N, C-alpha and C positions, 0 to 999 in steps of 0.2 A: 495522440498525446497519451492515451491509455497504455499504448505499447511501451512508452517510456516509463510509466509508472510500474509496469509489471517486470522490470528488470530485476533479476534475482542476484543473490550473492554469488551463485555459481557462475552466472554470466559475467559479473564484474571481475571475479577472480580469473576466469578463463581469458577475458580480454586483457587484463593486466599481465597475465603470464605470457601471452603471445608478444607483448611489447617489451618484456624483459627476459634476461637469461634465466633459464630454469635453475633452481637451487635445490639442494637436498631437502627432503621433507615436504615439498609442495604437493607431491602425489597424494600423500596422506591428507593434506589440507583439502585437496580437491575432492577426495572421497567423503570427507566430513561435510564439505559444502554441498555435494550432491544430495546427501541425506538430509541436511538442514533445509534444502530447497523445498522438500515436501511440506515441512512445517511452515515455511515462509509462504508457500502457496495458500495454505489454509488461512494464515494470518492476513495475507493480502486479500483473500476472498472476503473477509469481514470488512476490511477497509474499502474494498470496491463496492460492497453493498451500501456502505454509508455514502459514498460518492454517487452511486446509482440513484439513491433516494433523492439526493439534491438535484442531480441532473434530470431525473424523471419529473420531478415537480416543476422544474423550469421548462422542460420540453413539452409536457402534457398538462399544462396549467388549465387549458380549456376542458379537457376530458375529465380532469379531477374536480372541476368546478371552482377553481381558485379565483378569488376576487382580485381586482387590480391592486388593492391594498395589501393582500396576502403576498402577491408576487413581488410587490415593492419591498416588503419586509424580508422576504427570503433572499433576494438578490445579493445584498451585502454579506449575508451569512455564507451563501454559496461561493462568492468570490474569496472570502476569507478561508473557507475550507480548501479551496484550490491552492491558495498561497501556502497554507500550512502543509499541504501534501507535498508541494515542491520543496519547501525547506526541509521537511522530514527526509525526503529521498536524498537530498544533498548531504544532510547531516549524517545519515546512516552510511552513505558511501564514503565520506571522509573518515568516519570512525572505523570502517572496515579496512580502509587503506592504512590507517594508523596501526591497526592490529597486524596487518601483513608486514609493515615495517618492523614491528617488534619481533615477528617470527622469521625475519629474513636471515638471521644468523642461526648456525647449527644449535648452539647452546643458548636459546633465547630465555629471557627472564620470565619465568612462569607467573610471578606476581604481577608484573606489568601487563602480560597477556590477559590475565584474569581481570584486571582493572579495565582493560580495553573491551573485553567481552561484556562486563557489567555496564560500561558506558553505552554500548550498543543496545543492550536490553533496556536501560533507563530511557534512552531516546525513543525506543519503540513504545514503551509503556506510557510515557508522557504524551506522545502523539495520539495514541489510541484513546486516552482519557480526554484529550482536547476534542477529538473528533466525536466522541460520545456526547460531550457537552454541546457541541454545535448541532448534532443530530437531534438532541432533546429540544434545543431551542427551535429548530425547524419544525419539529412535530408539534410543538405548542401552538404554532401558528395555524395548524390544520384543525378543522372540525373533526368530530368522531367519524362522520360519514366520509369525508375526504381521506382520512387515515385508512379506513377500510378499503376504499378504492385503490389507494396507493399500494396497500399490501397485496391486493389481487394483481396489480400491474407488475410488481417487482418479480414474482415467480415467472410470469409470462416472458419478461425480458430476459431472465436467466435461461429459460428454456430455449429462446431464440439464439442466445450465445452458444449454448451447447450444440444445437443443431448446426449452426454455422461452422463450429469447430470440427464437427464430424464430416461436413461437406469438404472442408479444407484438407482433411487427412486423406480423403478418397482420391 
């Protein structure tokens, strides 16, 4: 499921382009998308860390010393975060398709394209703020000691992801 979450604008654009006839100007858009992908990867890294915290708390409740009551309180927040993430991905994808529709003609309306870009940015900002709110709510459930344990576990999990990616490249 995480693979679905990591779908980037470049992937979406490339997929859509293979399904439609190429039009003038799309190669420039693809270049822009490839460069934008780096920024999105950093942005999604932050979002993944938020999801990792929630997942880790759920998966390692015993190692972190979470009580049954803490786990019970965290579950609905975790489910809600997952729903918000799914809605966010869908909303961004739709907004990006709408932007591509605007840019489909040679002499596209720059004002409409600008509004579409702003809409995408607004969706991302609103989602990020919502996730931060949920993350704060989850952290409030943890004791100081549990929070310290969680912080030491997250970097270890990230190191495991990096080493598994290196193995996959070899």
